[in-house]
N, C-alpha and C positions, 0 to 999 in steps of 0.2 A: 300570179295567175289571175286572169280576168274572171270576175264572179259571173255566174250564170244569172241572168236577169229574168225574173219571173213575175208575171201578171196573174192575179187571182180574180176569177169571175164567178160569183155565187150570190144568190139573193139572200142567203142566210148569214147574218153577221157572225154568228157563232162558228159556222164552218170556216168563214174567212179568217176569223181570229185564230182558230185552231191550226189551220194551214200556215198562217203567217208565223205562229209561234214555233211550229216544228221545223219549218224551212228556214226561218230566220236564225235558228241556232247553228246552221251549217256555215262554216267559214267561206265556202265557195259559192254560196247562193245569196242573191240579193232580191228582196221583194221590192219591185219598182212601182207597183200600183195595185189598186183593188177596184172592182166594179161590182155593182149589185144587179146589173141587168145587161143583156146582150147589146142593148142600144148604146151603151157607153163604150163598147170595146174598140171600135174603129178609131175614135179620137184618142183613147188612152194608148193604143198601140202606136199611133203616130207620134204621140208625145214622149212615151217612155221607152220605145224600141226594145221590147222584151225578147229574150231568146226562146222562152217557153211560156205558153198560156195554159193555165189550168182552168178548164171551162165546164161549168155546170150545164147539164142538158136542159133541165126544167126550170125556167124563170118566167115571171108573169107577163112582161111586155114583149121583149124579143128573146126567144129561147136560144139556148146554146147551139142548137143545130143550125139555125139560120145565121147566127153570128159566126159560127165556124165556117160555113160555106162561103160567106162574104169575105171573111178574113183570109181564107186560103186562095182567093183570087188575086191577092197582092203578089207582086213579083218578089218582094222581100218579106214574105209572110213568116212569122215565127212558127215554131213547132207547137201544135195544139194537142193537149191531152184532155180527153173528156172525163168529167167527174160524174159518177152515176151511183145510184143505189141498187141497180140491177146488173147482173152479170152480162146480159146481152138482151137487147130489144131492138126493134126496128129503127128507133132514132139513133141508137149507138152505131148500128150498122151503116146508116146513112152518113153519119159523121166520119166513119172510117173510110167509106167510099169517097167522100169529099176530100180526103187527104189528112185527116187527123192521125197523129202518130201512134195512137193507142188510147186505152182508157184505164181509169183507176176507180175502184170501188171506194166510196167515202169512208168505209170502215177499214181500209187498208192500214196496217201498222205504220206508225210514223217513219221508222227506219226504211221501210220499203218505198214510201212516197218520196223520201229524199233521194234514195237510189234511183227511182224511176225518173226523177227530174234530171239527174246527172246523165242517165243513159240516153234519154231522148234528146238532151242538148248535144250529146256526142253523135247523134244520128241513128241510134238504135230504137226500134219500136218498143213500146211498153205493152207487150203481149207475150206471156210465157207460152210454151207449147201447149200446156193444158188449157189455158184460156183461149188460145188460137183455135183449138179443136172445138171448144164450146161455141165460140163465135161462128165458126164454120157450120156447125150443126144448125144453129139458129138461122144462118143465112140460107140454108137449104129450104127453109120454110117459106122464104120470100122469092126464091129463084124460080123463074119460069123458063119454058122451052126457048123463047126468043132470046132471053138473056144468055142461056147456054150457047146458042148458036153464035151470038155476037162475041162472046168471050173466046170461043174456039177460033173464030175468024181473026181476032186480034192476036191471039197467041201463035197463029200460023206464020207470023213474020219472024219468029225466033228460029235459030238453028237448033240442032239436036242438043248441044251442050247447054245452051242458054235455057232451053226448055227444061232440062234436067235440074238446073239450078233454080229455075222458077218454081218447079214442083217441090223442091226441097224447102224453099222459102215458104211455100204454102203449107208445109208440114210443121212450120214454126221452128225450124232449125236455125241455130246461129251459124255464123260463117265458119267457125272452127269445126262444127259438126258436119257441115256440108263438105268442107275440105277433106275430112276423114272419110266420109261416105263415098265421095266421088273421086278420091285419089288425085286431088289437085291442091296447090298451095292456097293459103288464105288470101294472098294477094290476087291470085287468079280468080278466086270466088268473088272477091270484091269487084274485080273488073267485069266479070260476067253480070253481076247484079246491076252495076252501073249501066251496062249496055241494055239489059232488059228494061230498066226504068226508062232509058232514053227511047228505045224502040217502041215501047208501049205508051209513052207519054204519061207516065205515072210519077207520083211524088215521093212514094216511100214503099217499104217492104210490105206493109199491111195491105196496100192496094194490090200488090202482086198476089198476095195470098188469097184475097177475095176473088180476084180474076181467075186464078187457078181453080178455086172451088166452083165458081160459076160455070166453068168449062167442064166440070164433072171429072176432073183428073184425080180427085181424092175420094176415098171412102170415108165413112164417119169416124174411123179410128185415126184418121190422118195419114193412112198409108197410101202409097201410090197405087192407083187402080191398074191392074194388068191390062195389057192390050190397048193402052191409051197413048203410046208413044208414036 
């Protein structure tokens, strides 16, 4: 099996050393490079071709948000996971809107970080339902009426079933949970998610979740709001 290629980006050498140690111990993960600032990312990605980039948000010259936004404009962009000391703030939300596959707290237990790298390499977002709800509550503080209107206009291109799946993704549910809740096969759920991403021109499930929340389709508990279908 081909190893998951990981690039570490953090201005703290101790953080990079710790991540390298914990990830390097996994047989299916290979650390292909390290960077101390966002300014180094583009050249390193070009040279090392990582599958996953672990990206610190706060760095002195070029911050992780700017580096993430630039990196995700590439056609062959790797998956980006934001590293932060905060559960949710405006910079993390901007990175998620730009297409980051999720975020990890720097004090996340090692085994969970290894599992997160594996999951994001497989195309799954690194956001649990609980963390998704927290991010969505934080997003509500930055959402404005104009954003809600734009989000609803974008979601209007979906048919009823695609909309149901999009709302379920917004609740932080995995494909198997959506399958059970909407009485369809997992393969059908995956097909609907793919169509939603294509119709909305989005890169991953996290962006679907943020758009659903911007449209006001969820309450703060993550439940589907009545009368919004």
